[in-house]
C-alpha positions as CSV (number, residue, x, y, z in Angstrom):
1,M,1.5,-9.7,-12.2
2,A,-1.6,-11.8,-11.9
3,R,-2.6,-11.4,-8.2
4,I,-3.4,-7.7,-8.2
5,D,-5.3,-7.9,-11.5
6,D,-7.1,-11.0,-10.4
7,T,-8.1,-9.4,-7.1
8,F,-9.7,-6.4,-8.8
9,L,-11.5,-8.7,-11.4
10,T,-12.9,-10.9,-8.6
11,L,-14.1,-7.9,-6.6
12,R,-15.6,-6.2,-9.6
13,A,-17.5,-9.4,-10.5
14,T,-19.1,-9.3,-7.0
15,G,-19.8,-5.6,-7.0
16,K,-17.2,-4.8,-4.3
17,K,-14.4,-2.4,-3.9
18,A,-10.9,-3.3,-2.7
19,F,-9.8,-2.8,0.9
20,V,-6.0,-2.2,1.1
21,A,-4.3,-2.2,4.6
22,Y,-0.9,-0.9,5.4
23,I,1.3,-2.1,8.2
24,M,5.0,-1.5,8.8
25,A,7.1,-4.6,8.6
26,G,8.7,-5.4,11.9
27,D,6.5,-3.1,14.0
28,P,6.8,-3.4,17.0
29,D,8.9,-6.6,16.4
30,Y,9.2,-9.3,13.8
31,N,7.0,-12.0,15.5
32,K,4.1,-9.7,16.3
33,S,4.2,-8.1,12.9
34,M,4.3,-11.5,11.2
35,E,1.3,-12.7,13.2
36,L,-0.6,-9.6,12.2
37,L,0.4,-10.0,8.6
38,N,-0.9,-13.5,8.5
39,G,-4.2,-12.4,10.0
40,L,-4.9,-9.6,7.5
41,P,-6.7,-11.7,4.8
42,E,-9.2,-13.2,7.2
43,A,-9.9,-9.7,8.5
44,G,-11.1,-8.8,5.0
45,V,-7.9,-7.2,3.6
46,D,-7.9,-7.7,-0.2
47,I,-4.4,-6.2,-0.9
48,I,-1.6,-5.8,1.7
49,E,0.8,-2.9,1.7
50,L,3.9,-3.9,3.7
51,G,6.0,-0.9,4.8
52,L,9.7,-1.0,4.4
53,P,11.3,0.8,7.3
54,F,13.7,3.6,6.5
55,T,15.5,6.2,8.6
56,D,14.2,9.3,6.6
57,P,10.6,8.7,5.5
58,M,10.0,12.2,4.1
59,A,6.4,11.6,2.9
60,D,5.2,10.1,6.1
61,G,3.7,11.7,9.2
62,P,4.7,11.1,12.8
63,T,2.6,7.9,13.1
64,I,4.4,6.0,10.2
65,Q,7.8,7.6,11.1
66,L,7.6,6.2,14.6
67,A,6.5,2.8,13.3
68,G,9.5,2.7,11.1
69,Q,11.7,3.7,14.0
70,R,10.2,1.0,16.2
71,A,10.8,-1.6,13.5
72,L,14.4,-0.5,12.9
73,N,15.1,-0.6,16.6
74,S,13.8,-4.1,16.7
75,G,16.3,-5.1,14.0
76,Q,14.0,-5.0,10.9
77,N,15.6,-4.5,7.6
78,L,15.0,-5.2,3.9
79,K,16.2,-8.8,4.1
80,K,13.8,-9.5,7.0
81,T,10.9,-7.8,5.2
82,L,11.4,-10.1,2.2
83,Q,11.5,-13.0,4.7
84,M,8.1,-12.0,6.0
85,V,6.7,-12.2,2.5
86,E,8.2,-15.6,2.1
87,D,6.8,-16.8,5.4
88,F,3.4,-15.4,4.5
89,R,3.3,-17.2,1.2
90,R,3.7,-20.6,2.9
91,K,0.1,-20.1,4.1
92,N,-1.4,-17.7,1.5
93,N,-0.7,-17.7,-2.2
94,V,-3.6,-15.5,-3.2
95,T,-3.6,-12.1,-1.4
96,P,-1.3,-9.6,-3.2
97,I,1.5,-8.0,-1.2
98,I,3.0,-4.6,-2.2
99,I,6.2,-3.4,-0.7
100,M,5.9,0.4,0.0
101,G,8.8,2.6,1.0
102,Y,11.8,4.5,-0.3
103,Y,14.5,3.8,-2.8
104,N,17.6,4.0,-0.6
105,P,17.3,0.6,1.2
106,I,16.7,-1.1,-2.2
107,Y,19.6,0.7,-3.8
108,S,21.9,-0.2,-0.9
109,Y,20.7,-3.9,-1.1
110,G,21.2,-4.0,-4.9
111,V,18.4,-3.4,-7.4
112,D,18.9,-6.6,-9.3
113,K,19.3,-8.7,-6.2
114,F,16.2,-7.1,-4.6
115,L,14.0,-7.6,-7.7
116,S,14.9,-11.2,-8.2
117,K,14.5,-12.0,-4.5
118,A,11.2,-10.1,-4.3
119,K,9.8,-12.0,-7.2
120,L,11.0,-15.3,-5.8
121,V,9.4,-14.8,-2.4
122,G,6.0,-13.6,-3.8
123,V,6.0,-9.8,-3.8
124,D,3.5,-8.6,-6.3
125,G,4.2,-4.9,-6.6
126,L,6.2,-1.8,-5.4
127,I,5.3,1.6,-4.3
128,I,8.5,3.6,-4.0
129,V,7.4,7.2,-3.2
130,D,10.7,9.0,-3.9
131,L,11.2,7.8,-7.5
132,P,9.5,10.1,-10.0
133,P,8.7,9.0,-13.5
134,E,11.9,10.6,-14.8
135,E,13.8,7.9,-12.8
136,D,11.8,5.0,-14.3
137,N,14.9,3.3,-15.5
138,E,16.2,3.0,-12.0
139,L,13.6,0.6,-10.7
140,C,10.2,0.9,-12.4
141,I,11.2,-0.6,-15.8
142,P,13.4,-3.4,-14.4
143,A,10.5,-4.3,-12.0
144,K,8.0,-4.5,-14.8
145,N,10.4,-6.5,-16.8
146,I,10.7,-9.1,-14.1
147,G,6.9,-9.2,-13.6
148,L,6.3,-6.9,-10.6
149,N,3.7,-4.1,-10.7
150,F,5.0,-0.6,-10.2
151,I,2.3,1.5,-8.6
152,R,2.6,5.2,-9.0
153,L,1.1,7.9,-6.8
154,A,-1.1,10.7,-8.2
155,T,-1.9,13.7,-6.0
156,P,-4.1,16.8,-6.0
157,T,-1.3,18.7,-7.6
158,T,-0.9,16.2,-10.5
159,D,-2.3,18.3,-13.3
160,A,-3.3,17.4,-16.8
161,K,0.2,18.0,-18.1
162,R,1.8,15.8,-15.5
163,L,-0.7,12.9,-15.3
164,P,0.4,11.1,-18.6
165,A,3.9,10.8,-17.2
166,V,2.6,9.4,-13.9
167,L,0.4,6.9,-15.7
168,K,2.9,5.8,-18.5
169,N,4.6,2.9,-16.7
170,T,2.2,2.4,-13.9
171,S,0.5,-1.0,-13.5
172,G,-1.7,-2.8,-11.0
173,F,-3.6,0.3,-9.9
174,V,-3.1,4.1,-9.5
175,Y,-2.8,5.2,-5.9
176,Y,-4.5,8.6,-5.5
177,V,-3.2,10.6,-2.5
178,S,-6.4,12.3,-1.4
179,I,-4.7,15.2,0.5
180,N,-1.6,17.3,0.1
181,G,1.1,16.8,2.7
182,I,2.2,13.9,4.8
183,T,0.4,10.8,5.9
184,G,-1.9,10.5,8.9
185,V,-2.5,14.2,9.6
186,A,-5.6,15.6,7.8
187,N,-8.9,13.9,7.0
188,A,-9.9,13.1,3.4
189,S,-13.2,14.1,1.9
190,S,-15.0,11.9,-0.7
191,G,-16.6,15.0,-2.1
192,S,-13.4,16.6,-3.1
193,V,-11.8,13.3,-4.2
194,A,-14.7,12.1,-6.5
195,P,-13.9,14.5,-9.4
196,E,-10.2,13.8,-9.2
197,V,-10.8,10.0,-9.4
198,S,-13.0,10.6,-12.4
199,R,-10.3,12.7,-14.0
200,I,-7.7,10.0,-13.6
201,K,-10.1,7.3,-14.8
202,N,-10.7,9.2,-18.0
203,E,-7.0,8.7,-18.8
204,T,-6.5,5.1,-17.7
205,E,-8.3,1.8,-17.5
206,L,-6.4,1.0,-14.3
207,P,-8.3,0.9,-11.0
208,V,-7.9,4.0,-8.9
209,V,-7.4,3.4,-5.2
210,V,-7.5,6.3,-2.7
211,G,-5.3,6.6,0.4
212,F,-4.2,9.2,3.1
213,G,-6.6,10.7,5.6
214,I,-9.1,7.7,5.9
215,K,-9.4,6.8,9.5
216,T,-12.8,5.3,10.3
217,P,-15.2,2.6,8.8
218,V,-17.6,5.4,7.8
219,A,-14.9,7.4,6.1
220,A,-13.7,4.2,4.3
221,L,-17.3,3.4,3.2
222,E,-17.8,6.9,1.8
223,M,-14.5,6.9,0.0
224,A,-15.2,3.4,-1.5
225,K,-18.3,4.9,-3.2
226,V,-16.2,7.1,-5.4
227,A,-13.1,4.9,-5.9
228,D,-12.1,1.4,-6.9
229,G,-10.5,0.8,-3.5
230,V,-9.5,2.4,-0.3
231,V,-6.1,2.3,1.6
232,V,-5.9,2.7,5.4
233,G,-2.5,2.9,7.0
234,S,-1.9,5.4,9.8
235,A,-5.1,4.6,11.7
236,V,-4.1,0.9,11.8
237,V,-0.5,1.8,12.7
238,E,-1.8,4.0,15.5
239,K,-3.5,1.0,17.1
240,I,-0.2,-0.9,17.0
241,A,1.6,2.1,18.6
242,Q,-1.0,2.2,21.4
243,G,0.0,-1.4,22.3
244,E,-3.3,-2.9,21.2
245,S,-3.3,-6.7,20.9
246,N,-3.2,-8.1,17.4
247,E,-6.7,-9.4,18.0
248,N,-8.0,-5.9,18.6
249,V,-6.0,-4.5,15.7
250,L,-7.5,-7.1,13.4
251,A,-11.0,-6.4,14.7
252,F,-10.5,-2.7,13.8
253,I,-9.2,-3.7,10.4
254,K,-12.2,-5.9,9.8
255,S,-14.5,-3.0,10.6
256,L,-12.7,-0.9,8.0
257,A,-12.9,-3.7,5.5
258,D,-16.6,-4.2,6.1
259,G,-17.1,-0.5,5.5
260,V,-15.4,-0.7,2.1
261,H,-17.1,-3.9,1.1
262,N,-20.5,-2.5,2.0
263,A,-20.1,0.6,-0.3
């Protein structure tokens, strides 16, 4: 579990916040996605969220849904997503990679098989959005037992009664969803997020990273002032959907990273 913890310790020592970027594995195809993945650390990405394409991504808005569909249409699957991590680790053994997605592909692949393979290829953590704390024995506990962080989402509706259950088996960091609803639709406000981040930090020593609704370098900078890190996903995926070159996508990502690191 060292990479995620080490990343936050290193950033904290230099007075910086973490920039987390999300891309969908295999979008628009394996080779272009692999090239982009390899370029993320140099563009300033501290932690990578690698989306696992799925046919029914209920928490995602149109941008991520379409990215998953493009990836599936190009032949991407769980096995190939793990292969991407293995290929990435040949060049980079420092930057943490988190697999983000839904439980069904993992269940279909086989939980034990998935966890052992994920650990072997160099995955650091999991964000599985449709497994609540009541289902921790399904994947969360086995993942932690094998040395993978299981990162839980807290939302504006996670009240004081619910928060302890969310935090109980969470490790690595807490992902605070800054807005209600699906990804990529509304804009987040650092003013409304700040008290929620403080409330969570009163209950845990884990870093709190904010995602959903952050689309520009200025917005990323403002959010980084009130959180330990910032996630940008849909705004990056939108550039890919528009057919931008990887060079242009990475330049946009660097502008977001600079915003977070200058907070």
